[in-house]
C-alpha positions, 0 to 999 in steps of 0.5 A, a space after each residue: 145653835 140658837 134660833 136667832 143666830 141661825 137666822 143671822 148666819 142665813 142672812 149673812 150668807 145673803 150679804 155681798 161681803 167685803 174684805 176682812 182685815 186690811 187689804 193692802 197689808 193682808 191681801 184680798 180675802 174671800 166671802 167664805 173666809 169673811 163669813 167664817 170670821 163673822 160666825 166665829 164671833 157672834 157670841 162675842 158680839 152678842 156678849 158685848 151688847 149684853 154687857 153694854 145694856 146691862 150696865 147702861 154702856 159700860 165705860 161709855 154712859 153718855 153714848 148710851 143715854 145718847 142712844 136712848 135720847 129721841 131729842 139727841 141732835 146730829 153732831 157727826 160732821 159727815 152726817 150733818 154735812 150731808 143732811 144740810 146738803 139735801 134739799 128735802 126736810 124728810 130724810 130717811 136713814 137706814 142703819 144696817 148693823 145697828 146693834 140693838 140701839 142705833 148710834 145715829 142721833 135722832 134730830 137735826 135742825 130743819 129736818 125730820 129724821 126717820 131712822 130705820 135700824 136693823 141688825 141680823 142679830 136683833 132677835 138675840 138682842 131682844 131675847 136678853 133685854 125684852 124692853 127693846 123687843 118692840 124696837 127690835 124687828 127682824 124679818 124672817 
């Protein structure tokens, strides 16, 4: 197994996992089955992002450009509502499971946003798009 996927599996095993599927329809699932589903789909996840990055966004080129734009303004109603509610002008956001590029826009009027994006597959993403390597950091 590739080194990055092995590290990702280790990181995943330390997480507290929720249900996979629709709990009301499927009933509760346990962490072991959630982990198995996640592990079984790692190659698909990495493959998707490889295609997304190598084609500049697949069929979502505007989204791809937004993810790269350091001046993109938060347009999501839920995020905007919470940012307006906060008294502080300095806001830190942790985007867990961000993939290789966070989808969180980078600016908001009256606020200074510091976004930390992390993903257990960061080493895999860095391997197929070296330009992102300096942006993708994963802890051992």
